C-alpha positions as CSV (number, residue, x, y, z in Angstrom):
1,M,-3.5,-38.8,-39.0
2,K,-0.6,-38.9,-36.9
3,K,1.1,-40.9,-39.1
4,L,0.4,-38.1,-42.1
5,I,1.5,-35.5,-40.9
6,L,4.9,-37.4,-39.6
7,S,5.3,-38.9,-42.6
8,V,5.6,-35.3,-44.5
9,I,7.5,-33.6,-41.3
10,A,10.2,-36.5,-42.6
11,G,9.7,-36.8,-46.2
12,A,9.9,-32.7,-46.0
13,L,13.0,-32.6,-44.2
14,S,14.9,-35.2,-45.2
15,T,14.8,-33.2,-48.7
16,I,15.8,-30.2,-47.7
17,I,19.0,-32.1,-46.0
18,V,19.9,-34.2,-48.8
19,I,19.9,-31.0,-51.1
20,V,21.7,-28.9,-48.8
21,I,24.4,-31.6,-48.8
22,V,24.2,-32.3,-52.4
23,A,24.8,-28.5,-52.8
24,S,27.1,-28.1,-50.3
25,I,29.7,-30.7,-51.8
26,S,29.1,-29.4,-55.6
27,A,30.0,-25.6,-54.2
28,L,33.3,-27.5,-52.9
29,F,34.0,-27.8,-57.1
30,Y,32.4,-25.1,-58.4
31,H,33.3,-21.9,-56.9
32,A,30.5,-18.8,-57.9
33,P,32.1,-15.5,-58.3
34,Q,32.2,-13.1,-55.0
35,I,31.6,-10.0,-55.2
36,L,33.0,-7.8,-52.5
37,P,31.0,-6.6,-49.5
38,S,30.9,-2.9,-50.1
39,E,28.6,-4.4,-53.3
40,D,26.7,-7.0,-51.9
41,T,23.4,-5.6,-53.5
42,V,20.2,-7.6,-54.4
43,K,21.2,-6.9,-58.2
44,N,25.1,-7.6,-57.7
45,T,23.6,-11.3,-55.9
46,Q,21.4,-11.7,-59.0
47,I,24.2,-11.1,-61.6
48,I,26.8,-13.5,-59.6
49,F,23.9,-16.5,-60.7
50,V,23.9,-15.3,-64.0
51,H,27.7,-15.7,-64.7
52,S,27.3,-19.1,-62.7
53,S,29.3,-22.0,-64.3
54,L,27.0,-24.9,-65.8
55,G,28.7,-27.5,-63.4
56,S,27.6,-25.5,-60.5
57,L,23.9,-24.8,-62.3
58,L,23.8,-28.4,-62.6
59,G,25.4,-28.8,-59.4
60,K,22.8,-27.5,-58.0
61,L,19.8,-29.3,-60.1
62,L,22.0,-32.7,-58.7
63,A,21.1,-31.7,-55.6
64,G,17.3,-31.1,-56.3
65,V,16.8,-34.8,-57.8
66,S,18.4,-36.2,-54.9
67,G,16.3,-34.9,-52.4
68,A,13.3,-35.5,-54.5
69,L,14.3,-39.4,-55.2
70,S,15.1,-38.7,-51.1
71,G,11.8,-37.3,-49.6
72,G,10.0,-39.6,-51.7
73,V,12.0,-43.1,-50.6
74,V,11.7,-41.4,-46.6
75,I,7.8,-41.4,-47.1
76,A,7.7,-44.8,-48.6
77,L,9.5,-46.3,-45.5
78,L,7.2,-44.6,-43.4
79,K,4.1,-46.1,-45.4
80,G,2.9,-42.6,-46.5
81,N,0.4,-43.2,-49.7
82,K,0.9,-41.3,-53.0
83,K,-0.8,-38.4,-52.5
84,T,1.4,-37.5,-49.5
85,V,4.4,-37.5,-51.9
86,M,2.5,-35.3,-54.6
87,F,2.0,-33.1,-51.7
88,V,5.6,-33.5,-50.8
89,A,7.0,-32.7,-54.5
90,M,4.2,-30.0,-55.1
91,L,5.1,-27.6,-52.0
92,F,8.9,-27.9,-53.5
93,S,8.1,-27.6,-56.7
94,L,6.4,-23.7,-55.6
95,L,9.6,-23.1,-52.7
96,A,11.7,-23.2,-56.4
97,V,9.5,-21.3,-58.6
98,F,9.8,-19.1,-55.8
99,Y,13.5,-19.3,-55.1
100,M,13.8,-18.4,-59.3
101,I,11.3,-16.0,-59.3
102,M,13.6,-13.6,-56.5
103,I,16.8,-15.0,-57.8
104,M,17.9,-14.5,-62.0
105,Q,18.1,-17.7,-63.1
106,P,18.9,-19.0,-67.2
107,L,14.9,-20.3,-67.9
108,W,16.2,-23.7,-69.6
109,F,17.3,-24.3,-65.3
110,W,14.4,-22.6,-64.3
111,I,12.4,-25.4,-66.3
112,L,13.9,-27.9,-65.1
113,L,14.7,-27.5,-61.1
114,S,10.5,-26.2,-61.1
115,S,9.8,-29.7,-62.6
116,N,12.3,-32.2,-61.1
117,F,10.2,-32.5,-58.0
118,I,7.1,-34.2,-58.7
119,P,8.5,-37.0,-60.7
120,F,11.4,-38.1,-59.0
121,S,9.6,-37.9,-55.9
122,L,7.6,-40.6,-57.3
123,I,10.3,-42.7,-58.6
124,G,11.6,-42.6,-55.5
125,Y,8.2,-44.2,-53.7
126,S,8.1,-45.7,-56.2
127,L,11.7,-47.9,-55.9
128,A,10.9,-47.7,-52.0
129,S,7.9,-49.4,-52.3
130,R,8.9,-51.9,-53.9
131,K,11.5,-53.2,-51.6
132,I,9.3,-52.8,-49.2
């Protein structure tokens, strides 16, 4: 049971860390439009994401894909099973759906981001389990 909990926590943390790092690197190259602090409302924040560049959106997708891969690899290295990988991947897919509900994004981005965690986590798991 401890191994299961440890692999879930480690897989989720590695996914989060990789997503933050890759998204931060992407943000260095593709800046979001700026708004004045006095105009900082939820609607203006949503407008910023609607008018984000294609490179910014692709950087967020790359962050999700690389985070999912790393989560699968870490779970495989900790000798977790496929059910653990599926649990972590479904958790992040649900988080992506909630993110899309809160902040308006294009439909193609919504579909790709929410559906990339399960297959790429399984790919990372299978790649790492072959090497063990």
